[in-house]
N, C-alpha and C positions, 0 to 999 in steps of 0.2 A: 592471549585472545581465546575466547571460548570456541569450541569446535562449531562448524556451521550446521550440524544436525539441528541444534536449536535455532540456527539462523534462518532456516528455510522461509519462515514467515516472521522473522524477527521484526522486520519493518512493518509488515502487514498487521502484526498483532500488537505492536508497541503503542501504548496509550500516550506516551510523552517522550520527547527527545531527552537524552542525557548528554548535554553538551557542557563540559566543565568550562568555566570562565575564570581567568586569572584575576586576583585582586588588583593588579596593575591596570588591567583593562577597565575594570569598574571605576577605578580612580580617575581615569582619563576621559570619561564621558559624563556629561551632565544628565540630569533626569530627563530633560526634554529630548536630548539626543537618544537616550535609551528607549524612550517611548517611540520615537521615529523609527528606530532600528526594528523594534518589535512590530510596528505597523507594516513596515516594508517586508519583513520576513513572513508575516501572516498573509500579506497580499501575494507574495511570491509563491507560497505553497498552494494557496487556493487557485492561482492561475495555472500553475503546473499540473495540478490534479484535474482542473476543468478541461485542459487541453488533452491530457492523456489519462484516460480512465484505467489503464492497466498498471499504473505505477503503484507499487506496494508503499505502505506508509513510510517504511525505512528509506525507500528511494526518494520519495517526495521530501522527506526531512533532509536528506543529503543535498538536494537541490536548494532547499531553503537556506541551509547553513554553510553552503560552499564546501561540502565534503564529498565531492564526486569521487576523488581518488581513494578516499577511505572506504566508501561504499563499494567501489570496484574491487579493492583487495578482499573485503569481506565476502562479497558474492563469489569471487574466484575460489575462495576456500570451499564454498559449497559445490561449485562446479567440479572441483578436484576430488570431492568425497564420493567414491564409487559405491559407498553404502546407501546412497540415495538413488532414487529411480531416475531414469533418463528424462522423464517429464519434469522432475524438480531441478535436475542439473541444467536442463535447457532454460528453465525460468530464470536461473541465476545469471546466465549470459544475457538473456533477453532484457532483464532489468538494467544491466549495465548499459546496454544499448539505448534503452529508454531514457536513462539519466542523461547521457551525453547528447542526445538529439533534442532534448526539450528546449524550446525557444526561451523559456524563462530562467534557464540556468546560465549564470555568468561564466561557467566553465564548459559551455556547449562546445562540442567537437563532433560535427557530423561525420567526418572521416573515421574517427574512432568508433562511433556508433555503428556505422556500416560494417566495420570489421567484425564487431560482435554479432550483428545480425547474420552476416554470412557464415560465421562459425556455427550458429544455431542451425542454419539450413544444411550445412555440410555434415555436422556431427550428430544432429538429432532430427533427421528429416521427417520422421513420423510423429513428431510431437505437436501439441497445440501451439507451443511457442514458435515453432517453425513457420506455421501459417501466418501467425501475427507478425513475425519478423519479415516475411516477404511483403506484407502490406506496408510496414514501416520503411522498408528499402525504397519502395515506390514513392512514398510520401517525401522522403528526403530528396529524391531525384526531382520531384515536382517543385519543391521549395528552392532547389538550386537554380531554377529557371526564373525566379522572381527577380525583377530588376533592382529592387531595393532590399538590402539585407539589414534589418534593424537589430540592435543589440538587445540583450535581455532587459536592461534598464530603460531603454527607449520604449520597448513594448509595455513594460510595467507602468510607465508614466501615463499611458492612455487606457490601460486595462480596467474594465469594470466587470464585476461578477454578474453572472446571469441570474435572473430572478428565481430560478429553481435550483440554485446551488449554494444555499446557506449551510455550510458544514457544521455550524454550531447552533442550528435552529433548536429551540427549546423542546420540540417534539421528538428529537433524536435522543436516544438513551445515552447517558453520559459515559457508559462503558463501551460504546461502539468505537471501532477504529475508523480512521479516515477512509480506508477501503470500503468498510461496511456503510459508512455514511454516504459516500459518493454513489455506491451501488444502489442504495435506497432512493436517493434523490434523482438519479438519472435512469431509473428503471433498468438497472443492470445487475439485479440480484442474482439471476441465474448464472451469470459469468463469475461473480464473486463466490457463489456457492461451489462452482466447479473448482475454483482455486483452493478454497478452504478444504474441500473433500480430498484434494491431492495430498494435503498434509495428514488428514485423518487416516487415509488408506496406506500411506507410504510407511513400510516397516522401519525405515531408517530415521524417521522423524521422532524427536523426543516427545515423551508422554505429555509434558507441559504444553507443548505447541498443539498437540492433538486436542487436549482439553479446551484450550483457548479457541481453537477453530470451531469446535462444536458450540461453544458459548456464543461466538459471533454469529453463527448460522441461526441460532435461536433468536438473537436480538434482531436480526434483520427481518425475520418473518413475524416477529411480534410488533415491529415498528408501525405506528399509526401513519407514518409518512410513506410507507410502502404500499404502492397501488395494488400489489399482489400479496398483501399480508395473508398469512396462513397460520392460524393458531395451532391447528393440529400438527402441522409440520414442525413448528417451533417446539411444541410439547415433545414430539418425537426426538428431536435433537437434544433437548434438555434431559430426557430420560436416558438417552444413549450416553450422554456425558456423565451423568450420575452413576450409571451402571459400570462404565469403564473406569471412572476416576472418582469413587465415593469419598476419598480423602484428599481430593485435589485442591489446589489453591482457590479454585472458583466454585467449589462444591456448595458453600453456603449461599452464594449469590444465585447459583442455579436452582437451589431449593426454593428460594424466595420468588424467583421468576416463574418457576413451575407452579407454585401455589397460586400466584396471581393469575397465570394463564388458565388454570383449571377452574378458578372461581370467577372468571371474567363475566360469565353469563348467569351466575347464580343470584 
């Protein structure tokens, strides 16, 4: 397994899940069943993200694919990496809590979620994740008082997406992560920006993740779906990306986006 320094925003920055499927499994399902599974998975990830805007893409994919334990192990690798800042290590524990408390997760475990949120509070009391963890603890307590506790599948059976959360709307740039897409659609770009900047500023985070973070910041501020789009801010992030990572994986894309932004009003 790769070290979690690249993992910090692995889920946040992943553009697609890499979930190997055995030939045996493929042979055992019909095309119609495969389509139904895909529809259910897409519905689950959309519902999970709509309910909890702090989920990183990797966390949402873990809920969609039934890989909560795998995500937990990976995030714990990051938590144990003392080369990362307390802010980032706290996020790793916080994400595990979010995964286990999500109502659309078949592997939901509120008790396990509470354990992780309390760890954030006790071990990283001054972090942003600690304040968010306190809010989630209260939410879990409130939910426990509800007379009827529905399963994830029962909730999904009646779930309908809100009108303002089409994660695959054509006006959203194809390179945007799920985190960036939701942030734009839900007017939470400032919160996503804060998260991406944690990666940019943390000396323990891999260069590739920093580059991707700056690129996502630019895409959010260039998006026509962003009510607070800011071309100058996007240009600044693209220039910073190219200055820091002139030979990076996303350098060519950044150059094209920068040219488009500079010529927008010409």
